Biopython code that builds the backbone (N, CA, C, O; Angstrom):
import numpy as np
from Bio.PDB.StructureBuilder import StructureBuilder

atoms = [
    (1, "UNK", "N", (10.232, -2.134, -19.182)),
    (1, "UNK", "CA", (9.419, -1.478, -18.195)),
    (1, "UNK", "C", (9.497, -2.288, -16.905)),
    (1, "UNK", "O", (9.471, -3.519, -16.934)),
    (2, "UNK", "N", (9.591, -1.597, -15.785)),
    (2, "UNK", "CA", (9.612, -2.247, -14.482)),
    (2, "UNK", "C", (8.571, -1.593, -13.580)),
    (2, "UNK", "O", (8.520, -0.369, -13.458)),
    (3, "UNK", "N", (7.748, -2.418, -12.955)),
    (3, "UNK", "CA", (6.765, -1.935, -11.967)),
    (3, "UNK", "C", (7.114, -2.486, -10.590)),
    (3, "UNK", "O", (6.247, -2.584, -9.722)),
    (4, "UNK", "N", (8.371, -2.844, -10.391)),
    (4, "UNK", "CA", (8.806, -3.449, -9.137)),
    (4, "UNK", "C", (8.743, -2.488, -7.960)),
    (4, "UNK", "O", (8.774, -2.926, -6.809)),
    (5, "UNK", "N", (8.656, -1.178, -8.224)),
    (5, "UNK", "CA", (8.645, -0.192, -7.152)),
    (5, "UNK", "C", (7.237, 0.076, -6.608)),
    (5, "UNK", "O", (7.082, 0.919, -5.723)),
    (6, "UNK", "N", (6.228, -0.602, -7.100)),
    (6, "UNK", "CA", (4.868, -0.392, -6.602)),
    (6, "UNK", "C", (3.989, 0.269, -7.633)),
    (6, "UNK", "O", (3.880, -0.222, -8.757)),
    (7, "UNK", "N", (3.353, 1.380, -7.275)),
    (7, "UNK", "CA", (2.411, 2.048, -8.166)),
    (7, "UNK", "C", (3.093, 2.782, -9.310)),
    (7, "UNK", "O", (2.434, 3.129, -10.290)),
    (8, "UNK", "N", (4.399, 3.028, -9.214)),
    (8, "UNK", "CA", (5.127, 3.784, -10.232)),
    (8, "UNK", "C", (5.928, 2.837, -11.109)),
    (8, "UNK", "O", (6.674, 1.994, -10.610)),
    (9, "UNK", "N", (5.770, 2.981, -12.417)),
    (9, "UNK", "CA", (6.529, 2.162, -13.342)),
    (9, "UNK", "C", (7.659, 2.956, -13.965)),
    (9, "UNK", "O", (7.558, 4.176, -14.091)),
    (10, "UNK", "N", (8.719, 2.298, -14.352)),
    (10, "UNK", "CA", (9.854, 2.940, -15.009)),
    (10, "UNK", "C", (10.057, 2.286, -16.367)),
    (10, "UNK", "O", (9.968, 1.066, -16.498)),
    (11, "UNK", "N", (10.332, 3.106, -17.376)),
    (11, "UNK", "CA", (10.595, 2.615, -18.724)),
    (11, "UNK", "C", (12.076, 2.798, -19.006)),
    (11, "UNK", "O", (12.623, 3.885, -18.824)),
    (12, "UNK", "N", (12.720, 1.728, -19.452)),
    (12, "UNK", "CA", (14.145, 1.760, -19.729)),
    (12, "UNK", "C", (14.385, 1.650, -21.231)),
    (12, "UNK", "O", (13.587, 1.047, -21.948)),
    (13, "UNK", "N", (15.488, 2.236, -21.706)),
    (13, "UNK", "CA", (15.844, 2.215, -23.120)),
    (13, "UNK", "C", (16.342, 0.819, -23.501)),
    (13, "UNK", "O", (17.024, 0.151, -22.724)),
    (14, "UNK", "N", (15.990, 0.406, -24.698)),
    (14, "UNK", "CA", (16.471, -0.874, -25.196)),
    (14, "UNK", "C", (15.365, -1.912, -25.263)),
    (14, "UNK", "O", (14.224, -1.660, -24.875)),
    (15, "UNK", "N", (15.727, -3.074, -25.761)),
    (15, "UNK", "CA", (14.769, -4.170, -25.896)),
    (15, "UNK", "C", (15.321, -5.415, -25.224)),
    (15, "UNK", "O", (16.525, -5.670, -25.250)),
    (16, "UNK", "N", (14.444, -6.168, -24.636)),
    (16, "UNK", "CA", (14.804, -7.459, -24.062)),
    (16, "UNK", "C", (14.173, -8.559, -24.900)),
    (16, "UNK", "O", (13.042, -8.425, -25.366)),
    (17, "UNK", "N", (14.896, -9.625, -25.085)),
    (17, "UNK", "CA", (14.332, -10.784, -25.768)),
    (17, "UNK", "C", (13.311, -11.432, -24.834)),
    (17, "UNK", "O", (13.510, -11.490, -23.621)),
    (18, "UNK", "N", (12.224, -11.916, -25.416)),
    (18, "UNK", "CA", (11.221, -12.618, -24.617)),
    (18, "UNK", "C", (10.504, -13.629, -25.491)),
    (18, "UNK", "O", (10.547, -13.563, -26.720)),
    (19, "UNK", "N", (9.856, -14.548, -24.842)),
    (19, "UNK", "CA", (9.086, -15.572, -25.528)),
    (19, "UNK", "C", (7.688, -15.559, -24.948)),
    (19, "UNK", "O", (7.516, -15.601, -23.730)),
    (20, "UNK", "N", (6.700, -15.503, -25.804)),
    (20, "UNK", "CA", (5.302, -15.486, -25.349)),
    (20, "UNK", "C", (4.788, -16.919, -25.281)),
    (20, "UNK", "O", (4.929, -17.695, -26.226)),
    (21, "UNK", "N", (4.194, -17.248, -24.146)),
    (21, "UNK", "CA", (3.577, -18.554, -23.976)),
    (21, "UNK", "C", (2.125, -18.342, -23.586)),
    (21, "UNK", "O", (1.819, -17.451, -22.793)),
    (22, "UNK", "N", (1.245, -19.136, -24.124)),
    (22, "UNK", "CA", (-0.160, -19.067, -23.724)),
    (22, "UNK", "C", (-0.542, -20.392, -23.084)),
    (22, "UNK", "O", (-0.065, -21.455, -23.483)),
    (23, "UNK", "N", (-1.403, -20.307, -22.094)),
    (23, "UNK", "CA", (-1.853, -21.505, -21.378)),
    (23, "UNK", "C", (-3.351, -21.413, -21.172)),
    (23, "UNK", "O", (-3.901, -20.323, -21.015)),
    (24, "UNK", "N", (-3.994, -22.536, -21.173)),
    (24, "UNK", "CA", (-5.409, -22.585, -20.848)),
    (24, "UNK", "C", (-5.529, -22.696, -19.321)),
    (24, "UNK", "O", (-5.119, -23.694, -18.728)),
    (25, "UNK", "N", (-6.090, -21.668, -18.705)),
    (25, "UNK", "CA", (-6.162, -21.650, -17.246)),
    (25, "UNK", "C", (-6.996, -22.793, -16.682)),
    (25, "UNK", "O", (-6.708, -23.287, -15.592)),
    (26, "UNK", "N", (-8.023, -23.219, -17.409)),
    (26, "UNK", "CA", (-8.875, -24.287, -16.878)),
    (26, "UNK", "C", (-8.196, -25.651, -16.887)),
    (26, "UNK", "O", (-8.702, -26.594, -16.278)),
    (27, "UNK", "N", (-7.048, -25.774, -17.575)),
    (27, "UNK", "CA", (-6.325, -27.049, -17.586)),
    (27, "UNK", "C", (-5.181, -27.076, -16.571)),
    (27, "UNK", "O", (-4.522, -28.102, -16.402)),
    (28, "UNK", "N", (-4.952, -25.966, -15.909)),
    (28, "UNK", "CA", (-3.859, -25.916, -14.930)),
    (28, "UNK", "C", (-4.287, -26.593, -13.634)),
    (28, "UNK", "O", (-5.442, -26.470, -13.227)),
    (29, "UNK", "N", (-3.375, -27.304, -12.984)),
    (29, "UNK", "CA", (-3.730, -27.948, -11.715)),
    (29, "UNK", "C", (-3.908, -26.910, -10.598)),
    (29, "UNK", "O", (-3.334, -25.823, -10.655)),
    (30, "UNK", "N", (-4.691, -27.250, -9.607)),
    (30, "UNK", "CA", (-4.862, -26.380, -8.447)),
    (30, "UNK", "C", (-3.570, -26.388, -7.649)),
    (30, "UNK", "O", (-3.054, -27.460, -7.330)),
    (31, "UNK", "N", (-3.036, -25.222, -7.321)),
    (31, "UNK", "CA", (-1.775, -25.208, -6.561)),
    (31, "UNK", "C", (-1.979, -25.798, -5.155)),
    (31, "UNK", "O", (-3.069, -25.689, -4.592)),
    (32, "UNK", "N", (-0.951, -26.411, -4.597)),
    (32, "UNK", "CA", (-1.080, -27.048, -3.280)),
    (32, "UNK", "C", (-0.984, -26.057, -2.115)),
    (32, "UNK", "O", (-0.897, -26.466, -0.957)),
    (33, "UNK", "N", (-0.998, -24.774, -2.419)),
    (33, "UNK", "CA", (-0.898, -23.742, -1.379)),
    (33, "UNK", "C", (-2.020, -22.731, -1.576)),
    (33, "UNK", "O", (-2.588, -22.627, -2.663)),
    (34, "UNK", "N", (-2.335, -21.989, -0.524)),
    (34, "UNK", "CA", (-3.309, -20.914, -0.628)),
    (34, "UNK", "C", (-2.592, -19.669, -1.155)),
    (34, "UNK", "O", (-1.564, -19.259, -0.618)),
    (35, "UNK", "N", (-3.140, -19.085, -2.195)),
    (35, "UNK", "CA", (-2.570, -17.868, -2.765)),
    (35, "UNK", "C", (-3.214, -16.683, -2.045)),
    (35, "UNK", "O", (-4.424, -16.472, -2.127)),
    (36, "UNK", "N", (-2.385, -15.919, -1.343)),
    (36, "UNK", "CA", (-2.869, -14.754, -0.611)),
    (36, "UNK", "C", (-2.196, -13.519, -1.181)),
    (36, "UNK", "O", (-1.159, -13.615, -1.838)),
    (37, "UNK", "N", (-2.788, -12.354, -0.928)),
    (37, "UNK", "CA", (-2.314, -11.117, -1.531)),
    (37, "UNK", "C", (-1.768, -10.165, -0.477)),
    (37, "UNK", "O", (-2.247, -10.127, 0.657)),
    (38, "UNK", "N", (-0.759, -9.398, -0.871)),
    (38, "UNK", "CA", (-0.252, -8.307, -0.048)),
    (38, "UNK", "C", (-0.898, -7.023, -0.532)),
    (38, "UNK", "O", (-0.789, -6.686, -1.711)),
    (39, "UNK", "N", (-1.561, -6.309, 0.344)),
    (39, "UNK", "CA", (-2.245, -5.076, -0.034)),
    (39, "UNK", "C", (-1.739, -3.936, 0.833)),
    (39, "UNK", "O", (-1.875, -3.976, 2.056)),
    (40, "UNK", "N", (-1.159, -2.923, 0.210)),
    (40, "UNK", "CA", (-0.713, -1.748, 0.934)),
    (40, "UNK", "C", (-1.522, -0.520, 0.574)),
    (40, "UNK", "O", (-1.446, 0.498, 1.262)),
    (41, "UNK", "N", (-2.289, -0.604, -0.490)),
    (41, "UNK", "CA", (-3.102, 0.516, -0.945)),
    (41, "UNK", "C", (-4.563, 0.111, -0.830)),
    (41, "UNK", "O", (-5.054, -0.645, -1.668)),
    (42, "UNK", "N", (-5.273, 0.595, 0.192)),
    (42, "UNK", "CA", (-6.648, 0.149, 0.418)),
    (42, "UNK", "C", (-7.597, 0.471, -0.724)),
    (42, "UNK", "O", (-8.610, -0.209, -0.891)),
    (43, "UNK", "N", (-7.288, 1.499, -1.519)),
    (43, "UNK", "CA", (-8.146, 1.838, -2.647)),
    (43, "UNK", "C", (-8.092, 0.760, -3.730)),
    (43, "UNK", "O", (-9.019, 0.647, -4.533)),
    (44, "UNK", "N", (-7.038, -0.018, -3.761)),
    (44, "UNK", "CA", (-6.894, -1.082, -4.758)),
    (44, "UNK", "C", (-7.430, -2.419, -4.261)),
    (44, "UNK", "O", (-7.480, -3.384, -5.025)),
    (45, "UNK", "N", (-7.830, -2.491, -2.994)),
    (45, "UNK", "CA", (-8.268, -3.758, -2.410)),
    (45, "UNK", "C", (-9.430, -4.371, -3.191)),
    (45, "UNK", "O", (-9.456, -5.584, -3.396)),
    (46, "UNK", "N", (-10.387, -3.558, -3.629)),
    (46, "UNK", "CA", (-11.513, -4.093, -4.377)),
    (46, "UNK", "C", (-11.078, -4.582, -5.756)),
    (46, "UNK", "O", (-11.637, -5.548, -6.275)),
    (47, "UNK", "N", (-10.083, -3.920, -6.356)),
    (47, "UNK", "CA", (-9.542, -4.410, -7.626)),
    (47, "UNK", "C", (-8.933, -5.791, -7.426)),
    (47, "UNK", "O", (-9.141, -6.692, -8.238)),
    (48, "UNK", "N", (-8.185, -5.953, -6.350)),
    (48, "UNK", "CA", (-7.533, -7.228, -6.077)),
    (48, "UNK", "C", (-8.537, -8.316, -5.714)),
    (48, "UNK", "O", (-8.257, -9.501, -5.897)),
    (49, "UNK", "N", (-9.697, -7.931, -5.203)),
    (49, "UNK", "CA", (-10.712, -8.914, -4.813)),
    (49, "UNK", "C", (-11.205, -9.718, -6.017)),
    (49, "UNK", "O", (-11.669, -10.847, -5.858)),
    (50, "UNK", "N", (-11.110, -9.147, -7.218)),
    (50, "UNK", "CA", (-11.581, -9.856, -8.406)),
    (50, "UNK", "C", (-10.576, -10.901, -8.900)),
    (50, "UNK", "O", (-10.902, -11.717, -9.761)),
    (51, "UNK", "N", (-9.369, -10.876, -8.360)),
    (51, "UNK", "CA", (-8.346, -11.860, -8.720)),
    (51, "UNK", "C", (-8.515, -13.057, -7.789)),
    (51, "UNK", "O", (-8.608, -12.876, -6.575)),
    (52, "UNK", "N", (-8.558, -14.280, -8.328)),
    (52, "UNK", "CA", (-8.729, -15.442, -7.444)),
    (52, "UNK", "C", (-7.623, -15.503, -6.385)),
    (52, "UNK", "O", (-6.437, -15.520, -6.712)),
    (53, "UNK", "N", (-8.024, -15.535, -5.139)),
    (53, "UNK", "CA", (-7.063, -15.616, -4.032)),
    (53, "UNK", "C", (-7.780, -16.121, -2.792)),
    (53, "UNK", "O", (-9.004, -16.248, -2.781)),
    (54, "UNK", "N", (-7.018, -16.407, -1.757)),
    (54, "UNK", "CA", (-7.572, -16.887, -0.486)),
    (54, "UNK", "C", (-7.543, -15.813, 0.591)),
    (54, "UNK", "O", (-7.624, -16.135, 1.776)),
    (55, "UNK", "N", (-7.430, -14.551, 0.210)),
    (55, "UNK", "CA", (-7.470, -13.463, 1.182)),
    (55, "UNK", "C", (-6.196, -12.651, 1.214)),
    (55, "UNK", "O", (-5.277, -12.858, 0.422)),
    (56, "UNK", "N", (-6.166, -11.718, 2.153)),
    (56, "UNK", "CA", (-5.020, -10.840, 2.319)),
    (56, "UNK", "C", (-4.089, -11.465, 3.338)),
    (56, "UNK", "O", (-4.476, -11.717, 4.479)),
    (57, "UNK", "N", (-2.858, -11.712, 2.917)),
    (57, "UNK", "CA", (-1.880, -12.312, 3.812)),
    (57, "UNK", "C", (-1.169, -11.285, 4.670)),
    (57, "UNK", "O", (-0.751, -11.590, 5.787)),
    (58, "UNK", "N", (-1.027, -10.066, 4.158)),
    (58, "UNK", "CA", (-0.313, -9.026, 4.881)),
    (58, "UNK", "C", (-0.809, -7.681, 4.394)),
    (58, "UNK", "O", (-0.727, -7.383, 3.202)),
    (59, "UNK", "N", (-1.313, -6.881, 5.281)),
    (59, "UNK", "CA", (-1.695, -5.513, 4.937)),
    (59, "UNK", "C", (-0.718, -4.603, 5.665)),
    (59, "UNK", "O", (-0.682, -4.598, 6.895)),
    (60, "UNK", "N", (0.073, -3.837, 4.931)),
    (60, "UNK", "CA", (1.059, -2.955, 5.543)),
    (60, "UNK", "C", (0.321, -1.803, 6.211)),
    (60, "UNK", "O", (-0.033, -0.821, 5.559)),
    (61, "UNK", "N", (0.092, -1.929, 7.508)),
    (61, "UNK", "CA", (-0.720, -0.972, 8.244)),
    (61, "UNK", "C", (-0.201, 0.450, 8.121)),
    (61, "UNK", "O", (-0.995, 1.385, 8.017)),
    (62, "UNK", "N", (1.128, 0.638, 8.132)),
    (62, "UNK", "CA", (1.641, 2.001, 8.038)),
    (62, "UNK", "C", (1.309, 2.628, 6.690)),
    (62, "UNK", "O", (1.110, 3.840, 6.606)),
    (63, "UNK", "N", (1.245, 1.811, 5.622)),
    (63, "UNK", "CA", (0.857, 2.333, 4.312)),
    (63, "UNK", "C", (-0.620, 2.709, 4.303)),
    (63, "UNK", "O", (-1.002, 3.747, 3.763)),
    (64, "UNK", "N", (-1.447, 1.857, 4.906)),
    (64, "UNK", "CA", (-2.882, 2.133, 4.960)),
    (64, "UNK", "C", (-3.139, 3.399, 5.776)),
    (64, "UNK", "O", (-3.932, 4.248, 5.370)),
    (65, "UNK", "N", (-2.477, 3.528, 6.914)),
    (65, "UNK", "CA", (-2.645, 4.724, 7.751)),
    (65, "UNK", "C", (-2.173, 5.954, 6.987)),
    (65, "UNK", "O", (-2.861, 6.975, 6.969)),
    (66, "UNK", "N", (-1.019, 5.865, 6.364)),
    (66, "UNK", "CA", (-0.486, 6.997, 5.601)),
    (66, "UNK", "C", (-1.443, 7.400, 4.490)),
    (66, "UNK", "O", (-1.675, 8.588, 4.269)),
    (67, "UNK", "N", (-1.992, 6.429, 3.798)),
    (67, "UNK", "CA", (-2.895, 6.701, 2.673)),
    (67, "UNK", "C", (-4.227, 7.290, 3.144)),
    (67, "UNK", "O", (-4.740, 8.228, 2.533)),
    (68, "UNK", "N", (-4.787, 6.747, 4.223)),
    (68, "UNK", "CA", (-6.115, 7.155, 4.662)),
    (68, "UNK", "C", (-6.091, 8.393, 5.551)),
    (68, "UNK", "O", (-7.034, 9.183, 5.524)),
    (69, "UNK", "N", (-5.049, 8.578, 6.326)),
    (69, "UNK", "CA", (-4.980, 9.711, 7.251)),
    (69, "UNK", "C", (-4.109, 10.823, 6.684)),
    (69, "UNK", "O", (-4.295, 11.995, 7.012)),
    (70, "UNK", "N", (-3.163, 10.457, 5.838)),
    (70, "UNK", "CA", (-2.350, 11.467, 5.180)),
    (70, "UNK", "C", (-1.023, 11.726, 5.840)),
    (70, "UNK", "O", (-0.331, 12.680, 5.483)),
    (71, "UNK", "N", (-0.652, 10.903, 6.792)),
    (71, "UNK", "CA", (0.652, 11.069, 7.438)),
    (71, "UNK", "C", (1.121, 9.694, 7.908)),
    (71, "UNK", "O", (0.328, 8.880, 8.381)),
    (72, "UNK", "N", (2.410, 9.455, 7.769)),
    (72, "UNK", "CA", (2.974, 8.186, 8.225)),
    (72, "UNK", "C", (2.969, 8.174, 9.746)),
    (72, "UNK", "O", (3.333, 9.179, 10.357)),
    (73, "UNK", "N", (2.570, 7.073, 10.384)),
    (73, "UNK", "CA", (2.496, 7.046, 11.851)),
    (73, "UNK", "C", (3.820, 7.354, 12.541)),
    (73, "UNK", "O", (3.830, 7.909, 13.640)),
    (74, "UNK", "N", (4.930, 7.003, 11.912)),
    (74, "UNK", "CA", (6.237, 7.279, 12.523)),
    (74, "UNK", "C", (6.489, 8.782, 12.594)),
    (74, "UNK", "O", (7.135, 9.260, 13.526)),
    (75, "UNK", "N", (5.978, 9.534, 11.605)),
    (75, "UNK", "CA", (6.137, 10.992, 11.629)),
    (75, "UNK", "C", (5.418, 11.588, 12.828)),
    (75, "UNK", "O", (5.867, 12.595, 13.376)),
    (76, "UNK", "N", (4.319, 10.989, 13.243)),
    (76, "UNK", "CA", (3.624, 11.464, 14.446)),
    (76, "UNK", "C", (4.419, 11.143, 15.701)),
    (76, "UNK", "O", (4.517, 11.959, 16.617)),
    (77, "UNK", "N", (4.985, 9.942, 15.729)),
    (77, "UNK", "CA", (5.738, 9.512, 16.910)),
    (77, "UNK", "C", (7.028, 10.307, 17.089)),
    (77, "UNK", "O", (7.449, 10.553, 18.219)),
    (78, "UNK", "N", (7.656, 10.708, 15.990)),
    (78, "UNK", "CA", (8.947, 11.393, 16.055)),
    (78, "UNK", "C", (8.857, 12.809, 15.497)),
    (78, "UNK", "O", (9.802, 13.303, 14.882)),
    (79, "UNK", "N", (7.725, 13.450, 15.714)),
    (79, "UNK", "CA", (7.466, 14.769, 15.139)),
    (79, "UNK", "C", (8.542, 15.785, 15.515)),
    (79, "UNK", "O", (8.995, 16.542, 14.657)),
    (80, "UNK", "N", (8.957, 15.813, 16.772)),
    (80, "UNK", "CA", (9.938, 16.805, 17.235)),
    (80, "UNK", "C", (11.297, 16.641, 16.577)),
    (80, "UNK", "O", (12.059, 17.604, 16.499)),
    (81, "UNK", "N", (11.620, 15.442, 16.100)),
    (81, "UNK", "CA", (12.930, 15.226, 15.478)),
    (81, "UNK", "C", (12.915, 15.533, 13.969)),
    (81, "UNK", "O", (13.969, 15.501, 13.334)),
    (82, "UNK", "N", (11.755, 15.828, 13.390)),
    (82, "UNK", "CA", (11.673, 16.174, 11.971)),
    (82, "UNK", "C", (12.230, 17.573, 11.743)),
    (82, "UNK", "O", (12.160, 18.417, 12.637)),
    (83, "UNK", "N", (12.785, 17.833, 10.555)),
    (83, "UNK", "CA", (13.267, 19.185, 10.282)),
    (83, "UNK", "C", (12.070, 20.129, 10.141)),
    (83, "UNK", "O", (10.940, 19.687, 9.935)),
    (84, "UNK", "N", (12.328, 21.402, 10.252)),
    (84, "UNK", "CA", (11.267, 22.421, 10.290)),
    (84, "UNK", "C", (10.361, 22.362, 9.064)),
    (84, "UNK", "O", (9.154, 22.577, 9.176)),
    (85, "UNK", "N", (10.926, 22.075, 7.906)),
    (85, "UNK", "CA", (10.125, 22.008, 6.682)),
    (85, "UNK", "C", (9.079, 20.896, 6.771)),
    (85, "UNK", "O", (7.931, 21.078, 6.365)),
    (86, "UNK", "N", (9.487, 19.752, 7.304)),
    (86, "UNK", "CA", (8.545, 18.646, 7.458)),
    (86, "UNK", "C", (7.540, 18.897, 8.572)),
    (86, "UNK", "O", (6.414, 18.403, 8.516)),
    (87, "UNK", "N", (7.941, 19.665, 9.589)),
    (87, "UNK", "CA", (7.013, 19.970, 10.669)),
    (87, "UNK", "C", (5.920, 20.942, 10.230)),
    (87, "UNK", "O", (4.907, 21.088, 10.912)),
    (88, "UNK", "N", (6.123, 21.601, 9.099)),
    (88, "UNK", "CA", (5.131, 22.565, 8.600)),
    (88, "UNK", "C", (3.999, 21.825, 7.890)),
    (88, "UNK", "O", (3.714, 22.077, 6.719)),
    (89, "UNK", "N", (3.372, 20.923, 8.606)),
    (89, "UNK", "CA", (2.273, 20.123, 8.059)),
    (89, "UNK", "C", (0.948, 20.726, 8.498)),
    (89, "UNK", "O", (0.928, 21.570, 9.395)),
    (90, "UNK", "N", (-0.160, 20.315, 7.889)),
    (90, "UNK", "CA", (-1.455, 20.820, 8.348)),
    (90, "UNK", "C", (-1.658, 20.568, 9.842)),
    (90, "UNK", "O", (-1.150, 19.588, 10.386)),
    (91, "UNK", "N", (-2.395, 21.444, 10.490)),
    (91, "UNK", "CA", (-2.591, 21.363, 11.943)),
    (91, "UNK", "C", (-3.146, 20.016, 12.381)),
    (91, "UNK", "O", (-2.819, 19.542, 13.468)),
    (92, "UNK", "N", (-3.971, 19.397, 11.562)),
    (92, "UNK", "CA", (-4.555, 18.104, 11.939)),
    (92, "UNK", "C", (-3.494, 17.021, 12.076)),
    (92, "UNK", "O", (-3.721, 16.016, 12.749)),
    (93, "UNK", "N", (-2.350, 17.212, 11.454)),
    (93, "UNK", "CA", (-1.288, 16.211, 11.518)),
    (93, "UNK", "C", (-0.284, 16.495, 12.631)),
    (93, "UNK", "O", (0.569, 15.656, 12.920)),
    (94, "UNK", "N", (-0.376, 17.654, 13.251)),
    (94, "UNK", "CA", (0.560, 17.968, 14.329)),
    (94, "UNK", "C", (0.151, 17.215, 15.597)),
    (94, "UNK", "O", (-1.013, 17.266, 15.992)),
    (95, "UNK", "N", (1.087, 16.525, 16.233)),
    (95, "UNK", "CA", (0.741, 15.819, 17.457)),
    (95, "UNK", "C", (0.295, 16.790, 18.557)),
    (95, "UNK", "O", (0.873, 17.863, 18.732)),
    (96, "UNK", "N", (-0.707, 16.400, 19.264)),
    (96, "UNK", "CA", (-1.198, 17.180, 20.395)),
    (96, "UNK", "C", (-1.903, 16.213, 21.335)),
    (96, "UNK", "O", (-1.893, 15.001, 21.119)),
    (97, "UNK", "N", (-2.518, 16.765, 22.387)),
    (97, "UNK", "CA", (-3.234, 15.880, 23.303)),
    (97, "UNK", "C", (-4.402, 15.186, 22.607)),
    (97, "UNK", "O", (-4.822, 14.105, 23.020)),
    (98, "UNK", "N", (-4.924, 15.805, 21.559)),
    (98, "UNK", "CA", (-6.050, 15.183, 20.872)),
    (98, "UNK", "C", (-5.631, 14.376, 19.641)),
    (98, "UNK", "O", (-6.489, 13.868, 18.920)),
    (99, "UNK", "N", (-4.325, 14.251, 19.392)),
    (99, "UNK", "CA", (-3.856, 13.514, 18.222)),
    (99, "UNK", "C", (-4.417, 12.102, 18.195)),
    (99, "UNK", "O", (-4.862, 11.635, 17.147)),
    (100, "UNK", "N", (-4.404, 11.422, 19.323)),
    (100, "UNK", "CA", (-4.925, 10.057, 19.382)),
    (100, "UNK", "C", (-6.375, 9.988, 18.965)),
    (100, "UNK", "O", (-6.769, 9.077, 18.237)),
    (101, "UNK", "N", (-7.185, 10.948, 19.420)),
    (101, "UNK", "CA", (-8.606, 10.967, 19.055)),
    (101, "UNK", "C", (-8.783, 11.254, 17.565)),
    (101, "UNK", "O", (-9.588, 10.608, 16.894)),
    (102, "UNK", "N", (-8.027, 12.225, 17.054)),
    (102, "UNK", "CA", (-8.104, 12.558, 15.625)),
    (102, "UNK", "C", (-7.668, 11.361, 14.795)),
    (102, "UNK", "O", (-8.329, 10.991, 13.825)),
    (103, "UNK", "N", (-6.561, 10.769, 15.180)),
    (103, "UNK", "CA", (-6.018, 9.608, 14.487)),
    (103, "UNK", "C", (-7.061, 8.496, 14.421)),
    (103, "UNK", "O", (-7.323, 7.953, 13.347)),
    (104, "UNK", "N", (-7.658, 8.152, 15.567)),
    (104, "UNK", "CA", (-8.637, 7.059, 15.621)),
    (104, "UNK", "C", (-9.899, 7.395, 14.834)),
    (104, "UNK", "O", (-10.444, 6.530, 14.148)),
    (105, "UNK", "N", (-10.375, 8.645, 14.924)),
    (105, "UNK", "CA", (-11.601, 8.992, 14.206)),
    (105, "UNK", "C", (-11.364, 8.999, 12.694)),
    (105, "UNK", "O", (-12.225, 8.546, 11.940)),
    (106, "UNK", "N", (-10.217, 9.501, 12.239)),
    (106, "UNK", "CA", (-9.915, 9.504, 10.800)),
    (106, "UNK", "C", (-9.747, 8.067, 10.284)),
    (106, "UNK", "O", (-10.188, 7.750, 9.180)),
    (107, "UNK", "N", (-9.118, 7.208, 11.074)),
    (107, "UNK", "CA", (-8.948, 5.831, 10.671)),
    (107, "UNK", "C", (-10.305, 5.123, 10.627)),
    (107, "UNK", "O", (-10.557, 4.319, 9.729)),
    (108, "UNK", "N", (-11.177, 5.418, 11.592)),
    (108, "UNK", "CA", (-12.504, 4.807, 11.630)),
    (108, "UNK", "C", (-13.345, 5.242, 10.423)),
    (108, "UNK", "O", (-14.138, 4.458, 9.901)),
    (109, "UNK", "N", (-13.167, 6.498, 9.983)),
    (109, "UNK", "CA", (-13.903, 6.980, 8.803)),
    (109, "UNK", "C", (-13.487, 6.224, 7.559)),
    (109, "UNK", "O", (-14.291, 6.014, 6.651)),
    (110, "UNK", "N", (-12.229, 5.816, 7.519)),
    (110, "UNK", "CA", (-11.725, 5.120, 6.334)),
    (110, "UNK", "C", (-12.387, 3.775, 6.242)),
    (110, "UNK", "O", (-12.111, 3.013, 5.315)),
]
sb = StructureBuilder()
sb.init_structure("model")
sb.init_model(0)
sb.init_chain("A")
sb.init_seg("    ")
for serial, (resi, resn, name, xyz) in enumerate(atoms, 1):
    if name == "N":
        sb.init_residue(resn, " ", resi, " ")
    sb.init_atom(name, np.array(xyz, "f"), 0.0, 1.0, " ", f" {name:<3s}", serial, name[0])
structure = sb.get_structure()
């Protein structure tokens, strides 16, 4: 099984050899670096908060905007160059003079 692609996991045929090791976490030394997390899915941020860390090192803003507003920011910037099928999005996602206001208000609600 591989979860390297993010939220979607893939299961592959066959078996891999592995060795299970157990460690007592309270006997491990404190690492000499701050452990920070990459968060691209804001809905998972609270789940990640329960894992010991020193904060968010990188939040992929385009992922957060896409998740919370429902459209990737680049699609708004290059709307005219999208094919007709992709341009057939809900009216709230179509760029207009009020797109900036809609964008900011939807982001603020998140």
